[in-house]
Every structure is written in structure tokens, then in C-alpha cells.
C-alpha positions in Angstrom: 139.2 92.7 138.4 138.1 94.8 141.7 136.6 91.4 143.2 139.6 89.4 142.0 142.0 91.8 143.7 140.0 92.3 146.8 140.7 88.6 147.4 144.4 89.4 148.1 143.3 91.7 150.9 144.7 91.1 154.5 140.9 91.3 155.2 140.1 88.6 153.2 140.2 85.7 155.7 138.0 87.8 158.4 135.7 88.7 155.8 135.2 85.0 155.1 135.1 84.3 159.0 132.2 87.2 159.1 130.3 85.7 156.1 130.3 82.4 157.7 129.2 83.7 160.8 126.1 86.0 159.5 125.1 82.9 157.3 125.0 80.8 160.7 128.0 78.7 159.3 125.6 77.2 156.8 127.9 76.6 154.1 125.3 76.7 150.9 124.2 80.2 152.4 127.8 81.3 152.7 128.5 80.0 149.2 125.7 81.9 147.8 126.7 85.2 149.2 130.3 84.7 148.4 129.4 84.4 144.8 127.4 87.7 145.2 130.2 89.8 146.8 131.9 92.6 144.6 134.5 93.7 147.2 135.8 91.6 149.9 137.1 94.4 151.7 133.8 95.9 152.4 132.0 92.9 153.4 131.5 94.2 157.2 129.3 97.3 156.4 126.4 97.5 159.0 127.7 94.7 161.3 131.0 93.4 162.5 132.2 89.8 163.2 131.5 88.7 166.8 134.3 86.9 168.3 132.6 83.9 169.8 134.9 80.7 170.5 133.4 79.3 167.2 134.2 82.5 165.1 137.6 83.1 166.7 138.7 79.2 166.0 137.7 79.6 162.3 139.4 83.1 161.8 142.7 82.0 163.6 142.6 78.8 161.4 141.8 81.0 158.3 144.9 83.1 158.9 147.1 80.3 159.6 145.8 78.7 156.3 146.6 81.7 154.4 150.1 82.2 155.6 150.9 78.7 155.4 149.5 78.6 151.9 151.6 81.6 150.7 154.5 79.9 152.4 154.2 76.7 150.6 153.6 78.6 147.2 156.8 80.4 147.7 158.9 77.4 148.8 157.5 75.1 146.0 158.4 77.9 143.4 162.0 78.2 144.7 162.5 74.4 144.9 161.3 73.9 141.1 162.9 77.1 140.2 159.7 77.8 138.3 158.0 81.3 137.9 155.1 79.8 136.6 154.4 77.7 139.4 154.8 80.8 141.6 152.3 82.7 139.7 149.6 79.8 139.4 150.0 79.4 143.2 149.4 83.1 143.9 146.4 83.4 141.5 145.0 80.1 143.2 145.9 81.2 146.7 142.6 82.9 147.6 140.6 80.1 146.2 142.5 77.6 148.1 141.9 79.5 151.4 138.4 79.6 150.6 137.9 75.8 150.1 140.1 75.5 153.2 137.7 77.6 155.2 134.8 75.7 154.0 136.4 72.5 154.8 137.2 73.6 158.1 133.6 75.0 159.0 132.1 71.7 157.7 134.3 69.7 160.0 133.6 71.9 163.1 129.7 71.7 162.2 130.0 67.9 162.1 132.0 67.7 165.4 129.3 70.2 167.0 126.1 68.1 165.8 126.6 65.4 168.4 127.1 68.1 171.3 124.1 70.3 169.9 121.8 67.1 169.9 122.5 66.4 173.5 121.9 70.0 174.4 118.5 70.2 172.6 117.3 66.6 174.0 118.1 67.9 177.4 116.0 70.7 176.8 113.0 68.6 175.4 113.2 66.5 178.6 113.2 69.3 181.1 110.1 71.0 178.7 108.2 67.5 179.0 108.1 67.8 183.0 107.6 71.7 183.2 103.9 72.4 184.2 103.8 75.7 182.5 101.5 76.4 179.7 103.5 76.3 176.3 102.5 78.8 173.9 104.3 78.6 170.1 104.2 81.1 167.5 105.2 80.3 164.0 104.8 82.3 160.6 106.4 84.3 158.0 106.0 87.6 159.7 104.7 89.2 163.0 106.1 86.7 165.3 108.1 88.8 167.6 105.3 91.3 167.8 103.0 88.6 168.8 105.5 87.2 171.4 106.0 90.6 173.0 102.0 91.3 173.1 101.6 88.0 174.7 104.5 88.6 177.4 103.2 91.9 178.4 99.7 91.1 178.7 100.0 87.6 180.2 102.7 89.0 182.5 100.2 91.2 184.1 99.1 88.5 186.3 100.9 85.6 185.6 104.7 84.5 185.6 105.8 84.6 182.1 108.9 83.7 180.3 109.6 84.2 176.6 112.4 83.3 174.3 114.7 86.3 173.8 115.4 88.3 170.8 115.3 85.9 167.6 116.4 82.8 169.4 114.1 80.6 167.3 116.2 77.2 166.4 116.3 74.2 168.4 119.7 75.3 169.8 118.6 78.7 170.6 115.5 77.5 172.3 117.4 74.9 174.4 119.7 77.6 175.5 116.8 79.5 176.8 115.3 76.4 178.4 118.7 75.9 180.4 117.8 79.0 182.2 114.3 78.6 183.3 113.8 78.0 186.9 110.8 75.8 186.6 108.2 78.0 188.3 107.1 79.7 185.2 103.4 79.5 184.7 103.4 80.2 180.9 106.3 79.8 178.5 106.3 81.6 175.0 108.4 80.2 172.1 109.1 82.0 168.8 109.7 79.2 166.1 111.7 80.0 163.0 111.2 78.3 159.7 113.9 78.2 157.1 113.6 74.6 155.6 110.7 72.0 155.5 110.4 70.2 158.9 111.7 73.1 161.0 108.4 73.7 162.8 107.8 70.1 163.4 111.1 69.6 165.0 110.7 72.5 167.2 107.2 71.2 168.2 108.9 67.9 169.1 111.1 69.8 171.5 108.9 72.3 172.8 105.4 70.0 173.1 103.4 73.2 173.0 99.8 73.5 174.3 98.6 76.5 172.4 99.7 77.8 168.9 99.5 81.0 167.2 100.1 81.2 163.2 100.6 84.9 162.3 100.5 84.3 158.5 102.3 83.0 155.5 104.1 85.0 152.8 107.1 85.4 150.6 109.8 85.6 153.3 112.5 82.9 153.1 111.2 82.2 149.6 114.8 81.8 148.4 115.1 78.8 150.5 111.7 77.4 150.3 111.3 77.9 146.5 107.4 77.9 146.7 104.5 79.2 149.0 103.2 75.6 149.0 106.3 74.5 150.9 106.5 77.6 153.2 102.4 77.0 154.0 103.1 73.2 154.8 106.0 74.0 156.9 104.3 76.7 159.2 101.2 74.5 159.3 103.3 71.6 161.1 102.2 73.5 164.1 98.6 72.9 163.5 99.4 69.3 162.6 100.9 69.0 166.2 98.3 70.5 167.8 95.5 68.7 166.1 96.7 65.5 167.6 97.0 66.8 171.4 94.4 66.8 173.8 93.2 70.3 174.5 95.7 71.8 171.9 94.3 75.0 170.6 95.4 77.2 167.6 94.9 80.8 166.8 95.4 81.7 163.1 95.5 85.2 161.4 92.6 85.2 158.8 93.5 88.5 157.7 96.3 86.6 155.6 94.8 84.8 152.7 97.0 81.9 152.8 96.8 80.9 156.3 93.1 81.5 156.2 92.6 79.0 153.0 95.0 76.4 154.8 92.9 76.5 158.2 89.6 76.8 156.6 88.6 73.1 157.6 90.5 73.2 160.9 89.0 73.7 164.4 90.8 77.1 165.0 90.4 80.5 166.5 90.5 83.0 163.8 91.7 86.6 164.6 91.9 89.9 162.7 90.9 93.4 162.3 87.2 92.3 162.8 88.2 90.8 166.4 88.1 87.1 167.1 85.8 84.3 165.7 85.6 81.0 167.4 82.9 78.2 168.0 82.4 79.4 171.5 81.5 83.0 170.2 82.6 85.8 168.4 84.5 89.1 169.7 83.9 92.1 167.7 86.4 94.9 167.5 84.7 98.3 167.1 85.6 101.9 166.6 89.4 101.2 165.9 91.7 104.2 165.5 95.4 104.6 165.0 97.8 107.6 164.8 101.4 108.3 166.1 100.4 107.8 169.6 99.1 104.1 169.3 95.9 102.2 168.5 92.7 102.0 170.3 89.4 100.0 170.1 86.7 98.2 172.1 86.4 94.5 171.9 83.0 93.2 172.7 81.7 89.6 172.9 78.3 88.4 172.3 77.8 87.1 175.8 77.3 90.7 177.4 79.6 90.0 180.4 79.7 92.4 183.2 82.7 94.4 184.3 83.5 95.0 187.8 81.7 98.4 187.7 78.5 96.7 186.8 78.3 97.9 183.1 77.1 95.3 180.9 78.4 94.8 177.3 81.2 97.4 177.4 83.6 94.8 176.5 87.4 95.3 176.8 88.7 98.7 176.1 91.9 98.4 174.1 94.4 101.3 174.4 97.9 100.3 173.0 101.0 102.3 172.2 101.3 100.1 169.0 101.0 101.7 165.7 98.7 100.7 163.0 95.2 99.1 162.3 97.1 95.9 161.6 97.7 95.5 165.2 94.0 95.2 166.1 94.1 91.3 165.2 97.1 90.4 167.3 95.9 92.6 170.3 92.1 91.0 170.1 93.8 87.5 169.9 95.7 88.0 173.0 92.9 89.3 174.9 90.9 86.3 173.9 93.8 84.1 174.8 94.2 85.8 178.3 90.6 85.7 179.2 90.6 81.9 178.3 93.5 81.7 180.9 91.5 83.0 183.7 92.8 86.7 183.6 90.4 89.5 184.8 89.4 92.0 182.3 91.0 95.0 184.4 94.3 93.0 184.1 93.7 92.4 180.5 93.2 96.2 179.7 96.4 97.2 181.8 98.5 94.7 180.2 97.3 96.0 176.6 97.8 99.4 177.6 101.4 98.8 178.6 102.2 97.1 174.9 104.3 99.6 173.0 106.3 99.6 169.7 109.0 97.0 169.7 112.5 97.7 168.7 113.0 98.6 165.0 109.2 97.6 164.3 106.8 100.7 163.5 108.6 102.2 166.6 108.2 105.9 166.6 110.6 108.9 167.8 111.2 112.6 167.7 114.4 113.7 166.5 116.0 117.0 166.6 114.5 119.7 164.5 111.0 118.3 164.8 111.2 115.6 162.5 109.3 112.3 163.5 111.0 109.0 162.6 109.1 105.6 162.3 111.5 102.8 162.5 110.4 99.7 160.9 113.8 98.5 159.6 113.1 94.9 160.9 109.9 94.5 159.1 111.1 93.1 155.7 108.2 91.0 154.3 105.3 92.0 151.9 102.6 92.1 154.6 104.7 94.2 156.8 105.2 96.7 153.9 101.5 96.9 153.4 101.1 97.5 157.1 103.4 100.4 157.1 102.2 102.2 153.8 98.7 102.0 155.0 99.6 103.5 158.3 101.5 106.2 156.3 98.6 106.7 154.2 96.5 107.5 157.3 98.7 110.2 158.6 97.7 113.7 157.4 99.3 117.1 157.5 103.1 115.9 157.4 105.4 115.5 154.4 105.8 112.0 154.3 109.1 110.1 153.4 109.4 106.4 152.8 112.7 105.1 152.5 113.7 101.4 151.7 116.4 99.4 150.0 113.6 96.8 149.1 113.1 93.2 150.5 115.3 90.2 150.5 114.9 86.7 150.0 111.8 87.0 147.8 113.0 84.4 145.2 111.4 84.3 141.8 108.6 86.7 142.9 110.9 89.6 143.9 110.0 91.5 140.6 106.3 91.3 141.1 106.7 92.1 144.9 108.8 95.2 144.4 106.6 96.6 141.5 103.8 96.1 144.0 105.4 98.2 146.6 106.0 100.8 144.1 102.0 100.8 143.1 100.9 100.8 146.7 103.2 104.0 147.4 101.8 105.8 144.3 98.2 104.9 145.6 98.9 106.1 148.9 100.3 109.3 147.4 103.3 109.4 149.6 105.4 112.6 148.9 108.9 111.2 148.8 109.9 107.9 148.2 113.8 107.3 148.9 115.5 104.3 147.2 118.8 102.5 148.2 120.2 101.2 144.7 120.6 97.3 144.5 119.3 94.6 142.6 115.4 95.3 143.4 114.9 98.8 144.0 114.5 99.7 140.4 111.3 97.4 140.2 109.7 99.7 142.9 110.5 102.6 140.8 108.8 100.8 137.7 105.7 100.3 140.0 105.7 103.9 141.0 105.8 105.0 137.4 103.1 102.5 136.3 100.7 104.3 138.7 101.7 107.8 137.4 103.4 108.5 140.8 103.4 112.4 141.2 105.7 112.6 144.2 109.6 112.7 144.1 111.9 109.5 143.9 115.1 110.3 145.7 118.1 107.8 144.8 121.1 106.9 147.1 124.0 104.6 146.2 124.2 103.3 150.0 122.3 103.3 153.2 125.0 104.9 154.8 125.0 107.8 152.3 121.3 108.0 152.7 121.5 108.3 156.5 123.9 111.0 156.2 122.1 112.9 153.7 118.5 113.0 154.9 118.8 115.5 157.8 119.9 117.9 155.2 116.8 117.3 153.2 114.0 117.4 155.9 112.1 120.1 157.9 110.1 120.2 161.3 106.9 118.1 161.0 108.2 115.7 158.4 107.6 112.1 158.9 110.2 109.4 157.9 109.5 105.9 157.7 112.2 103.4 157.3 111.3 100.0 155.9 113.7 97.2 156.2 117.2 96.8 156.7 119.3 95.5 154.0 121.8 92.8 155.4 125.5 92.8 154.5 124.8 89.4 152.9 122.7 90.8 150.3 124.8 93.9 149.3 
């Protein structure tokens, strides 16, 4: 009844417009969300509708349709002098508005397609004549971190430009290309995969020279349905580079699916061990991590001399990034930078400048001596495992692990969340804070299965959790926030 009545709220059209925008105007994704919503008055919880021209047009049209539908219902009932028609019209009103919204969005999308195709084709032509080295990054996780490491290190001695934020679709990349000046030495592209063929399409636009595959996991499994399709889509980057003269591909072999898929390909493997390639191996030694960052020494098997004449010292890595899982990406970028001709001292300085990126194992100290590690943009099983491993290594602090769980895990959702619970229990994290929703009870099941001896704390919403935790913590406590539960999964 609450859901039914909320459709008659004055906010109903705005809620529909927001849901469409948050779903990137994909009608299927919007419909899935719509069926899941329990109260249309509370759709905009974490974010708000951004009044872009498209969103404004849809919202304005929505309100007009809402008012016109109401007027027509009243007029028709008066003309026919029928109370029944009035009642039926009022009951059907929100559903009529819903389908008019979908029709309006579908029409606008169809009108936009030719325009978007022209913009993307213009970007493709511009990139085809651009002399800069093009690096493409694909994978279920870790793309943004890899992009930022590359940008920071390579930018130490070269002119580098990279796609901003999460602009990883053909149109997003095309908008980035529009602003290029043409004198860039290196271009870095983050590629998003949501459906089969996405990476192939992006490769045809970008025409990359070097690729990085960060790994494959259950992220977006709701859309791909199975990991085989996810793997095939991400490795469309490998297929493209295989047929390109001089193309080179880096693959994260710490990830089982990526390693197996690349086993028979001519690629450079990277991981916590360092880098392995047919030209020679670079070994990561004495790796350590804490709240100040990660350090190790990367040695190759050629015994190269450094500027000070010391042979075999290798590349000394000292990064502000947190977690031993960063050893692989840092090693890969050092190897790539050396192959692009960068000096050891420039590579080391670039690596030293790498720091936690926004909402990705980003550490900060709050009032009262409480330390917060914000990993709220890391919503995949590999990211969770890395975060828990990092927490496990921190001693002499009371550790809180706060999560609403992961989204888009598809049919593997229960298994994945039970495993998270088991990992937390085995790591002996003192406090596990869970936000109530459709998946977090599976985390509790996993905790209990491993006889978790710490405390499980429940909250009905993330906002309630954020308000309450400051009252429950003391100086020297460590709080790790894992993933953010988007509005469209509330």
C-alpha cells in the first residue's frame, strides 16, 4: 500500500527522471529499478537529479504529462458523468505517467543516436592521426587506480592526458578526445564493460597501442549473466592488440580468470611477485604496507646500474597507496615506464607521488583520533578481499568493517557475501557493521559459519550508520568503509 500511495506523490515525476538519469537512460535498467523501489518519495537518498538539458527536458515533459493525464481523467469523467471512470483513471494515472516517461525517453534516445554516432566517429578520426601512445585499461576492477598510477608516473617526464572520472563509454571518451590539443605524448583510456562487445567497440574508437587487463570477477554479473561472457568481453582488448603490429598487453596474473585466459597469449604478467615477460623478469622484494603506504624493491635480472653506480639495486618503490595488492600495479607501471624510455630516478619519483585515490582505500584522521579508510568506491569481490587483507595486517587498533554489501553480483550474490563473512571472521576483525538490505544477512551467515567471536552491529540505513558511529568509537579506532550502496539498489 505504501508503494502504491507513494506513486501519487508530487515528487513521483522527479523520482522517475532521477531514476532514468541514474540508469544512464537505459530503459531496461530503469525498469528493473522501478520494480524494486518501495517508496517513490525516498528515491533520491545519496544523490540528486542533475539538471542537464536532457534531464530537464524529461522532467518538464513528465510534469506536463502528469498534469494533462489528471485533467483528462477529470474531464472525461465529467463528460461521461461516470464515477467509475474517474476512479479507474486516478488508479491508472501513475502507470500512464510511467509509460509516457518510458516512451519519451526512448524517443529522445532514438533521436540522440545519430548525433552521438557523429561525435564518436569524429573522435575516432582525431585519434587515428594522433601521434601519442595510446594505453587502454579494461577489467572488472582496479581500472581507475591503474589509470591514476600510470598518469602520475608517466607524467613525471612526459606529457600525459587521461580520461577523467568514470568517463569510460564511447560518448564519454569522445567528449574527452574533443578537448585534446594534439601534442600529448601519452593518452590513457579507461574502458567500461557492461555488455558483450563494449570493449571491442571502444578499441575501434581508441586504437590502443598498449593494453592493461586488471582482472575479471563478478562485477556487473547481473548484466553479463555468467563469468565466461564477462571474460570474453574484457579480453576483446587482447584480441585487438594481438592483431596490431607492436601491440603489448599487461595482464594481472594474481587474478585466476585473467591468468587462465591469457595463459597461451604473448603478454606481460604482473602481480605481487613483480613482472614476468619473455624479455626477463622483475622481482618485487621486501614488500611492506601500513597506514602510511606501501614499499618494496623491484629488481630485474639484468643487473642494470643506477646513476650512482650501484649495480642490482633495482627500482626502489615507496608509494602512498595502501595494501600489498598494489605491488602488482606499481610494478607493471614501472616496467611499462622503463620500456617507454623513462629514467629510473623519474620512475621512482613518480611512484613516490602516487597516493590513495578518492574513495579507494583512502586514509584520513578524524576528530577524536579515529582513523577512517574510505573504500566506498570499491564494490567488487577482489577489492573486498584486498581491503580485508589490509585490515588484517593492522595491529594494535580496534578495527571496524562497515559495509552494505556488493551490488550486481547476480546468481552468485549469496555465495560471494557468505565468503565475505568468512574472510572477516578469519581475519578476526573486532567489529563488523552491516547495513540492512537484501544481501547483508548472507555476510552474517558467513560470519557465524566461521564462529566469529567479534561483534556484529546492524543499522537500517547508511545515513543512520554514519550518524551513530561517532558515538561508538574512541581514539585509535580504525574504520574501513567498504562500498557504497547506490540509490538504485536501495
